[in-house]
C-alpha positions in Angstrom: -22.5 -23.6 -32.6 -23.4 -27.0 -33.9 -25.8 -29.7 -32.4 -22.7 -31.7 -31.2 -21.2 -28.7 -29.2 -24.3 -27.8 -27.5 -24.6 -31.5 -26.2 -21.3 -31.6 -25.0 -22.1 -27.9 -23.1 -25.2 -29.9 -21.6 -23.2 -33.0 -20.6 -20.4 -30.4 -19.1 -22.7 -28.4 -16.9 -24.6 -31.2 -15.5 -21.9 -33.5 -14.7 -19.0 -31.1 -13.8 -20.8 -28.8 -11.3 -20.8 -30.5 -7.7 -20.0 -30.1 -4.3 -18.5 -32.4 -1.7 -18.7 -32.1 2.2 -15.5 -33.2 4.1 -15.8 -33.5 8.1 -13.1 -34.1 10.4 -13.8 -35.0 14.0 -12.4 -33.6 17.2 -13.6 -31.9 20.5 -12.9 -28.4 20.7 -14.1 -25.3 22.5 -17.1 -23.4 20.7 -15.1 -20.7 19.4 -13.1 -23.5 17.7 -16.3 -24.8 15.4 -15.3 -23.2 12.3 -15.8 -23.9 8.3 -13.5 -23.3 5.3 -14.4 -23.3 1.6 -12.0 -25.1 -0.8 -12.3 -25.8 -4.5 -11.2 -25.8 -7.8 -12.5 -23.8 -11.0 -12.5 -25.5 -14.6 -13.4 -23.9 -17.9 -15.7 -25.3 -20.5 -13.2 -27.5 -21.7 -12.4 -29.0 -18.3 -9.2 -27.5 -17.7 -8.1 -25.7 -14.7 -9.1 -21.9 -14.7 -6.2 -19.5 -13.2 -7.1 -16.0 -12.0 -11.0 -16.5 -11.3 -12.7 -14.6 -8.5 -14.1 -16.3 -5.6 -15.8 -13.9 -3.5 -17.4 -14.9 -0.1 -20.6 -13.2 1.2 -21.5 -13.5 4.8 -25.3 -12.2 5.4 -25.1 -10.5 2.0 -21.9 -8.5 2.7 -18.7 -9.2 0.9 -15.9 -10.7 3.4 -13.5 -12.4 1.6 -12.2 -12.4 -2.1 -9.8 -14.9 -3.4 -8.1 -15.8 -6.8 -7.8 -19.1 -8.3 -3.9 -20.1 -8.7 -2.6 -21.9 -11.5 -4.2 -25.2 -10.9 -7.5 -23.3 -10.8 -7.7 -24.0 -7.0 -8.5 -21.4 -3.8 -8.7 -21.8 -0.1 -10.5 -19.5 2.2 -9.7 -18.7 5.5 -11.9 -20.1 8.6 -15.2 -18.9 9.2 -17.6 -19.5 12.1 -21.1 -21.0 12.0 -24.3 -18.7 12.2 -24.5 -16.7 9.0 -25.8 -17.3 5.6 -22.8 -17.6 3.3 -22.7 -17.3 -0.5 -20.0 -17.7 -2.8 -20.0 -16.2 -6.5 -17.3 -17.3 -8.8 -16.6 -15.5 -12.0 -14.0 -14.5 -14.5 -14.3 -12.0 -17.2 -17.0 -13.1 -19.9 -17.7 -16.3 -18.6 -20.9 -17.5 -16.6 -21.1 -17.0 -13.0 -21.5 -20.0 -10.6 -23.4 -19.2 -7.4 -23.5 -21.4 -4.2 -25.3 -20.7 -1.0 -24.3 -22.2 2.4 -26.5 -21.9 5.2 -24.9 -22.3 8.9 -27.9 -20.8 10.9 -29.6 -23.1 13.3 -26.5 -25.3 14.3 -26.4 -27.7 17.4 -23.2 -27.3 18.9 -23.2 -30.6 20.6 -22.9 -32.5 17.0 -20.5 -29.8 15.3 -17.2 -30.9 14.1 -14.5 -28.9 15.2 -13.5 -28.1 11.4 -15.5 -28.5 8.3 -13.9 -28.3 4.9 -16.4 -27.5 2.2 -14.8 -28.3 -1.1 -16.6 -26.5 -4.1 -16.1 -27.2 -7.8 -17.4 -25.2 -10.3 -17.4 -24.9 -14.4 -17.4 -21.6 -15.8 -18.3 -21.5 -19.6 -17.3 -18.6 -22.3 -20.8 -16.4 -22.8 -22.1 -16.2 -26.6 -23.5 -13.3 -27.8 -27.4 -13.5 -28.0 -27.6 -16.2 -25.1 -29.4 -15.3 -22.2 -27.6 -17.0 -18.9 -29.6 -15.8 -16.5 -31.0 -19.3 -16.0 -27.3 -20.4 -14.8 -26.5 -17.3 -12.9 -29.4 -15.7 -11.1 -29.7 -18.8 -8.7 -27.5 -21.0 -6.8 -26.1 -24.1 -8.5 -26.4 -25.8 -5.0 -27.4 -25.1 -1.7 -26.1 -26.3 1.8 -27.5 -26.3 5.1 -27.6 -27.9 8.6 -29.0 -31.4 8.3 -31.6 -31.9 11.2 -30.5 -35.6 11.7 -26.9 -35.4 11.6 -26.4 -31.9 12.7 -23.8 -31.4 9.9 -23.6 -29.4 7.0 -25.0 -31.2 3.7 -26.2 -30.4 0.2 -29.6 -30.2 -0.8 -29.6 -33.1 -3.4 -33.3 -32.5 -4.7 -32.5 -28.7 -5.3 -29.2 -29.5 -7.2 -30.9 -32.0 -9.2 -33.8 -29.6 -10.4 -31.2 -27.0 -11.1 -29.4 -29.4 -13.5 -32.5 -30.1 -14.9 -33.5 -26.6 -15.3 -30.1 -26.0 -16.9 -30.4 -28.7 -19.1 -33.7 -28.2 -20.5 -32.9 -24.6 -21.4 -30.1 -25.6 -23.4 -32.0 -28.0 -25.2 -34.3 -25.5 -26.2 -31.4 -23.6 -27.7 -30.0 -26.5 -29.4 -33.1 -26.7 -31.8 -33.2 -23.2 -32.3 -31.5 -22.5 -35.5 -33.2 -19.2 -35.8 -31.5 -18.2 -32.7 -28.0 -19.3 -34.1 -28.7 -16.8 -37.2 -29.3 -14.2 -35.0 -26.3 -14.4 -32.9 -24.3 -14.6 -36.2 -25.9 -11.4 -37.5 -25.8 -9.5 -33.9 -21.9 -10.5 -34.0 -21.2 -9.6 -37.6 -23.2 -6.3 -37.1 -21.0 -5.5 -33.6 -18.0 -6.4 -35.6 -18.5 -4.0 -38.3 -19.4 -1.3 -35.7 -16.3 -1.8 -34.3 -14.6 -1.9 -37.5 -16.0 1.4 -38.8 -14.6 2.9 -35.3 -11.4 1.2 -35.7 -11.6 -0.8 -32.8 -9.8 -3.8 -34.7 -9.7 -5.9 -31.4 -13.3 -5.8 -30.8 -14.1 -6.6 -34.6 -11.7 -9.4 -34.8 -13.4 -10.7 -31.5 -17.0 -10.5 -32.6 -16.2 -11.9 -36.2 -14.3 -14.9 -34.9 -17.3 -15.7 -32.7 -19.7 -15.2 -35.8 -17.5 -17.7 -37.7 -17.6 -19.9 -34.9 -21.6 -20.3 -35.4 -21.3 -20.3 -39.4 -18.9 -20.1 -42.1 -19.1 -16.9 -44.4 -16.3 -16.4 -46.9 -17.0 -12.6 -47.0 -16.8 -12.2 -43.4 -13.6 -14.3 -43.2 -11.8 -11.7 -45.7 -12.8 -8.9 -43.6 -11.5 -10.7 -40.6 -8.2 -11.0 -42.5 -8.2 -7.5 -43.2 -8.9 -6.3 -39.7 -6.2 -8.5 -38.4 -3.6 -6.9 -40.4 -4.7 -3.5 -39.6 -4.9 -4.5 -35.7 -1.3 -5.8 -36.0 -0.2 -2.2 -37.3 -2.1 -0.6 -34.4 -0.5 -3.2 -32.0 3.0 -2.1 -33.3 2.2 1.6 -33.0 0.9 0.9 -29.4 4.1 -0.4 -28.7 6.1 2.4 -29.8 3.4 4.5 -28.0 4.4 2.5 -24.8 8.0 2.8 -25.3 7.7 6.6 -26.0 5.9 7.0 -22.9 8.4 5.2 -20.9 11.1 7.3 -22.3 9.0 10.5 -21.6 8.7 9.2 -17.9 12.0 8.6 -17.6 13.1 12.0 -18.8 10.7 13.4 -16.4 12.4 11.8 -13.5 15.6 13.2 -14.8 14.3 16.6 -15.0 12.9 16.2 -11.2 16.6 15.4 -10.3 17.7 18.4 -12.4 19.7 16.0 -14.7 18.5 18.2 -17.7 21.3 16.9 -20.3 19.9 13.1 -19.6 16.3 14.2 -19.6 17.1 15.8 -22.9 18.5 12.5 -24.4 15.3 10.6 -23.3 12.9 13.1 -24.8 15.1 13.1 -28.2 15.2 9.2 -28.3 11.3 9.3 -27.8 11.0 11.9 -30.6 13.2 9.5 -32.6 10.8 6.7 -31.9 7.6 8.8 -33.0 8.4 11.8 -35.1 5.0 12.8 -35.2 3.9 13.0 -31.9 3.6 16.1 -30.1 4.5 14.9 -26.9 8.3 14.7 -27.1 8.5 18.1 -29.0 6.5 19.6 -25.9 8.7 18.2 -23.6 11.9 19.2 -25.3 10.5 22.9 -25.8 9.5 22.7 -21.7 13.1 21.6 -21.1 14.7 24.2 -22.8 12.6 26.6 -20.9 13.7 25.1 -17.8 17.4 25.2 -18.7 17.3 28.9 -19.6 15.3 29.7 -16.3 17.7 27.7 -14.3 20.6 29.9 -16.1 18.3 33.1 -15.2 17.9 31.9 -11.6 21.7 31.5 -11.2 22.6 35.0 -12.7 19.6 36.3 -10.5 21.4 34.6 -7.3 24.9 35.7 -8.3 23.3 39.4 -9.1 21.5 39.6 -5.3 24.8 38.3 -3.8 26.8 41.1 -5.2 24.0 43.4 -4.2 24.2 42.5 -0.7 28.3 42.7 -0.6 27.7 45.7 -1.8 25.4 47.1 0.8 27.9 45.8 3.3 30.8 48.1 1.5 28.3 51.1 1.6 27.4 50.7 5.3 31.1 50.6 6.0 31.8 53.6 4.0 33.7 51.6 1.5 32.1 53.4 -1.7 34.9 52.3 -4.0 34.6 48.8 -3.3 30.8 48.9 -3.3 30.9 50.7 -6.8 33.2 47.8 -8.2 30.6 45.3 -6.8 27.6 46.9 -8.4 29.4 47.3 -11.9 30.1 43.5 -11.6 26.2 43.1 -10.9 25.2 45.2 -13.8 27.5 43.1 -16.2 25.5 40.1 -15.3 21.9 41.6 -15.6 22.3 44.6 -17.4 18.5 45.3 -17.3 18.1 45.0 -13.8 17.7 48.6 -12.2 18.7 47.9 -8.7 22.6 48.3 -9.2 21.9 51.5 -11.2 20.1 52.9 -8.2 22.5 52.0 -5.7 25.1 53.5 -7.8 23.4 56.7 -7.8 22.8 56.7 -4.0 26.7 56.2 -3.9 27.1 59.3 -6.0 24.7 61.4 -3.9 26.3 60.1 -0.7 29.9 61.0 -1.9 28.8 64.4 -3.1 27.0 65.0 0.3 30.0 64.0 2.2 32.3 66.4 0.2 29.9 69.2 0.5 29.8 68.5 4.4 33.4 67.9 4.4 33.9 71.7 3.0 31.5 72.7 5.7 33.1 71.0 8.3 36.7 72.1 7.6 35.6 75.9 7.4 33.7 75.7 10.8 37.0 73.9 12.1 39.2 76.7 10.9 36.7 79.5 12.3 36.6 77.8 15.5 40.5 77.6 15.8 40.7 81.1 15.2 38.4 81.8 18.0 40.0 79.5 20.4 43.5 81.3 19.9 41.8 84.7 20.6 40.6 82.9 23.7 37.0 83.3 22.5 36.0 80.1 24.2 32.2 80.3 23.9 32.0 81.2 20.3 34.7 78.8 19.6 32.7 76.0 21.4 29.7 76.8 19.3 31.7 76.4 15.9 33.1 73.0 17.1 29.8 71.9 18.2 28.4 73.0 14.6 31.3 71.0 12.8 30.5 67.9 14.9 26.7 68.0 13.7 27.8 68.2 10.2 30.4 65.1 10.5 29.1 63.4 13.8 32.0 60.7 13.0 34.7 63.1 13.3 36.4 63.1 16.9 38.2 66.5 16.5 35.2 68.7 17.5 34.6 66.8 20.6 38.4 66.9 21.6 38.5 70.8 20.9 35.4 71.2 23.0 37.0 69.2 25.9 40.2 71.3 25.5 38.2 74.6 25.9 36.5 73.2 28.8 39.9 72.2 30.1 41.1 75.8 29.6 38.3 77.4 31.1 38.9 75.1 34.3 42.4 76.2 34.4 41.6 80.1 34.0 39.0 79.9 36.8 41.7 77.8 38.8 44.3 80.6 38.2 41.9 83.3 38.9 40.8 81.7 42.2 44.5 81.3 42.9 45.4 84.9 42.4 42.4 86.2 44.1 43.4 84.1 47.3 47.0 85.4 46.6 45.6 89.1 46.9 43.5 88.6 49.8 46.4 86.9 51.6 48.7 89.8 51.1 45.9 92.2 52.1 45.5 90.5 55.0 49.3 90.3 56.1 49.6 94.1 55.3 46.8 94.9 57.4 48.0 92.6 60.1 51.6 94.3 59.9 49.9 97.8 59.9 47.7 96.6 62.7 51.0 95.4 64.5 52.9 98.5 63.9 50.1 100.8 65.1 49.9 98.8 68.4 53.8 99.0 68.9 53.5 102.9 68.3 51.0 103.0 70.9 52.9 100.9 73.5 56.2 103.0 72.5 54.2 106.0 73.2 52.5 104.8 76.3 55.8 103.8 77.6 57.4 107.0 76.7 54.6 108.9 78.6 55.3 107.0 81.6 58.9 107.5 81.8 58.4 111.0 81.1 55.9 111.0 84.0 
């Protein structure tokens, strides 16, 4: 930076940073006495600076943060009197401006309803090797309640001293040629270090700043080399960004189970950057997911067939159950559950055949005993048959039949006994009657003879 640039910088700092107070008069309730902060921020060339951060601190605590618009302007909300306000304006690698507004010790009777404090600030690019604490560590301007007017006004003496202080500091820098060389060497060294680390963006930035301080042909050649490499890196980064976008879209397709669409995205990413491991891993993961999905589908079908077979087994539909289990085996041959159930069915069928033979034998014996009217023994055989095959109804029917036969025999026996008793009684009564008649006849004869 030459002497002319330094002088221009001094002039801009001295004459561009200022604050004006605008007051509007009205009569409102105490709660309506407020102030607002409005302003504009410019860069070192006097152009509007958008994107600058304007922080408002109330008694040391941040209460609001505003970003300047395209015109470099900002507007705050309303704030009440009483606190100590501090406005800090900054942007990236630029100088920071501080403003202090002391609204304490106010007189309500002399306050205006709303006061707009327009603040104008100018932020300059920071240069390596320069200490900017003289600008940043203290407020550029202070405001407080005026004891005479009762309104907020700026401290002109303070502002003037600050400008003189900043002017003197930069004037000292202006004549310091050694400092220029130091800055150049620092920037060159910083750029060299960044270049060695392949941080070409930082190397370009530092070397450009160094060349602004003084010309250097060797450094200019290195700068051109770095810019070429940086363009290659930017191109690679663009491919990286596109690849990552395709990967993200592929991941979204996977989450929606649209595996074919996901595969297309991953393959496009791989085509964009063939050497990248990311698309390859994604495609491998996708193949595993597709395989797992197919396996899960087979497993589901397998379990459904097993469940249907269980229903058939429970209802003794063994042939249908065997058919379903064989279908399940065809889907997942390595699974053991279908084989296990098929063996269980074979055992059930074998046991059923054995029990049926035993049952038939008991029924045959029982029928023979029934024909021989050996009811008790027949009943025992029918009961044993019912225990072998509980679902068969014949044993219960036969036992009921035996009960009915026994009941009928008992009834017939009782009837015969009753008839015999009646007959015996009738015979006895007839004999008694004959005896009485004989006695009466004899008596009559005797009387006649007498």
